[in-house]
N, C-alpha and C positions, 0 to 999 in steps of 0.2 A: 782444314785451315790454309788460305791462302794469303801467302806473301807477297806483298806488291812494293818492289822498290823502283824510287822515282829519283829521276834528279833534275835539274833545267840546264846544267851544262850540255845536254844531248840538242840544242838548237842554240841558234846563233844571241848573241846577246839581248837585241833589241825584240826578241819574241818570248825571252824567258819568262818574265813576270804574267805573261798573258797565258803561257802555259801552265803555270803555277796556279792559276786562278781555275782553269780550266779543270785540272786535276783535282783539286782542292773541293771544288762543287760536287764531284762523284764519290771523293772520298769522307767528308766530313760535312756538318751541316752547311747551312747555306749562309753566309756572311759576305758584309759588303767589306772589300779589304784594300789598303793602298800601301805604300812601301816609298821609304826615301831613297831605295834604290832601284828604281824600276827600270830604271836606264841598263842597268846588269845586275840582274836578280839572281845570283847564285846560292841555291838553296834545293835541301834533300827531305825526301819524307820517305820511312820503311813504315807501311800498314800491315799488321797482322789483321788479316779480316776473319772476325767469327760471326758472321752474318750481321744481326743487329748490333752486336757489340765491336769495338774495335779497339787496339791496343797501337799506339802508333809512338815514332820518333822524327821529330823535325829539326832541322836547323835553317836558319835563314838570317840574314844581316838586321832586317828591321822589317816590322810589321804592323799596321794598325786594324783591328778588327772590329767590326760594328754590325751589330745584329738589329735591325731595327722592326719596328712595329710590322711594318708590310711585310717584312719577309716571314715573321712569324705566322701571320695571317694566310700566306703562300704555303706555307709549310702543310703538305697533306699526310706526312707519317708520323710516327710517334716523337712525343717530347722526349729528350735527353738531356743528361747531365754531362758536362764534360769538364774532365780534370785536367788542369793543366801542372805537370810536376816540373819544375826548372832545374835543368841542368847547368846550366851557364846563360850569362846575362840578367836582365831585370826588366821590368815595366810597371804596369798600373792597368789596373782592371775595376770596373765601375759596373756595379747592377743594381737598379732600385736606387736606395739612399745612401748603399755603402761605397766607397771609392777608397781602394788599397793600393799599396805597392807590394810589387812581390821581387825577389830575386833569388839567386841560387842555395838551392837546398828546401826550398819551400815549395807547396803544393795550392793549388785554389781552385773551386770548383763554380762553375755559372752553369744557369739553369735555361734550356733553350727555349723555354716557354715565355722568358721574359726577357726585353731590350737589355743588351750589353754591349759595352765597350771594351776593347784591351789594346794597349799600346806596349808592343814587346821590342825592346832592342837588343844588340851583344856587345854593344862597346866596340873594343878594339877587335873582338871575337866574334864570331856568330853568336846569336841566341839559339839553344838548344833545349829541347824538352820532350819528355816522354807523356803521352795524352791518353787520357780513357776516355772513349765515349760510350755511354750504355744507356739503355731507355730506363726512363724514371721508375716504370713498375719493376724492373730487376733490382732495384736496391732496396733493401729489406728495412727502410725507415720512412716513419711519415712526411710526408711534402713539407708541412709544417714544420719539421724539425730540421729538416735540410736546409730550408730557407734561412736557420738561423747562422750558417756558415758560406752562404753563397757569397763569394768576392770577399774572402776573408782570407789571409796567409796563414797558412798550416805548416809549422815545423814538418819537414820531410825525415827527419834524421832520429828521431826517437818514439818510442813506445809503439803502437799497433801502425803509426803515420811510416816509420821506419820499416816496419814488417812489411807493408804495402809497394815501398818504394824498392826494398829488396827482391819482392815477388815479382815486379812488372821488370826488372833487370833481367833476372834468370830467364824469365818467358820469354823477352826479345832475344837472348843468349842461346835459347833451344828452340827457337822457333820451328826449325827444320827437323826435330824430333816429333813433332805433334801431327796427329792426323786427324780426320774430322770426327772420330768418335772421342776424342779430347774434349771438343768444343762446350758440350755442357758443364763439364769439371772445369774447365779453364774461365767459363763466364760466371758461374755460382761462386767461384773462389774470389774472382776479381772483386765481384760485387759485394760479398760478405767482409771481406779485408777494409774496402773501402767505407762501408759502414761501419767497420770496429773501429777505424781511424776518425771518423767523423765523431762516431758515439763517443770516444775518449777525450775528444774536445769539448764536448758539451755535457760530459757525464750521462750522457741518454743512452748507454747501453741497453737499458731496460726496455727501451722502445723497440728494439731487436726482437723480434721471433726466436724461442729456444733453439730452434735448427740453425739458424743462422750464427746465435753465439756458437753454438757447439763446433760449426765447420770453421768460422775465424780461430776459435781457440785451437782446434787442431794444425791449422796452419802455422798461428802463431809458437805453437808448441815445436814443430818441426823447424821453424826457423832458428828458434832457441839452440835447438839440438846441433843445427849446421854450424853454429857460430860458437858451440863449446866442444867441439867436437876433441880436442885437443886436452882436456880435462879429463883425466881417469876417473876422477868420483863421481861423471856425469851420470846419472842414474835414474828410474822414476821418482826416487827420493828426492834429489835436487829439482828436477823437471816439476812436481808438484810443490815445493816450497816457491820457487821461482816465479809460479803461476797463481799462487793461493787456492790450491785445489788440492784434494785428497789424492793419495796415492792409488788409492781403488779407482778415482775417476780415469787418471791417466792409464791404468791398463783398460780400462771400458774403452777409452777414445781410440786405442790401437787395435784392441778386440774386434770394433766395426770394422775395421780392415783387413781383420784375418793375421793380424801379424801382433808381436808384443814390442813394448817400448824397447828391451833389452837388444831383439832383433833387428828392430830399425837402426838403434845406434850402432851395431854391430856393422849392418850393410852398407849404412854411410862412412863408416871408417876406413870399410875394404875398399871402397869407391876411391877413396880418398888416395890411399893408401896404393891402388894398382894405376893410378893418374901418374902419382910420383915416381913409380918405379920404371913406368914407360917413359919417363921424361929424359932426355939424351943429356940436359943440362944438369941431372941430377945424379948420374950414373956412379959417380964416384962417392957418393954419399952412403953410407952404412944401410942396410937394411934395417937394422934393428933402432936404428935412428929415425928413418922414415916410421916405420911403426910407432915409436913412442912420440912421434910429434903428433901422430893422429889418435893417443890415448891406448896403445896396446903398451902394457907395461911388463907383459911377461913375452920374450918371443917366441917361445915354445907355441904358447897359445895361440900367437898371431900367425905362426906358420900352419896349425892345423887347421884354424879358420880361413885362413886365403886359399889354402889348398881343396877345402871341402866348397869353398864357393866358386873359385875359378878353375879345378882339376888339375893342378900344378903346383910346386911349392915357389914361394915368391923371387927365389934365385934362379930358376926355369924361366920364369914370367920374366922376368927383365932381361935376362939374354934374348927370348925370342922378340919381346916386344923392342929392343934396340936392334936387333939384325934387322928387324921389318922397315924401322925408322932409316938403317942405313940404305937399305934397297930402294926405299922411296926415293930419299935423296938422289944417289946415283942416278936412277932412272930419269927423274927429274933435271937433273946437270946433263945427261945426254939426249934428252927428249927434245 
């Protein structure tokens, strides 16, 4: 997977908007664009290129985006859906008979096969957004179903929309860790979560095929686990109750990936403990307090589990990690 980082500040002020136009043509669907800040267009873009699917982040002061019937006729490749998740700023989007305002914390979908117009602005700060662009046929929802939510604001902080939002944030944070072999999984999970988010808004989950519903549920459960790692009562039973499924089905979902719910929970808790033990800012925090924060209420059990996972006791790991951090800091200081 390729990560493209782009900033208009690499050229003189008068050339920045033209440079943005040129880069946007190659990175996203073709649109006619203009801005109130064309004389000094300070903008950034980061694109995670997964072939026919992209996840990107953008910041810019203001932008008007228009997709005309002529541009649609000229498009020779596949038709796409584009989803704009607003991190800061506001705007309005029009497609067909629908005209809606969007603001921070909302997401909105448009269809490349139909004309649309968007006016986006950041106010006192830049407009910022995460954007998904994926082929129509990758989304496991009927086209007519999707048309019911085009150019309509969707809250990004609750339900499956919240899961999608957190997934996009994490994908960007870990972009450097992925390899080309991860692309099929990243594409399918993104499409399934988007379908689940749209389906939740329309009570249209039954229009998704069973495989897509299952994959979306797996990601939703993992997101639920991550948000509740500090709860000692977290278990297959609490997961099942929160998602209105049977405990047996929870076990089946994890068994499909050759693990168990308990093992997956323990692994994520250990990862969080290891991260905190290596954090110089937390070096005065007792090890048992870190363990308890992430759901390990039995210190002896935590020590055994940590040693089994990482080959040394938590105290030794902390000392080793902190010594390494001191060496790196010293090298950077004298380098």
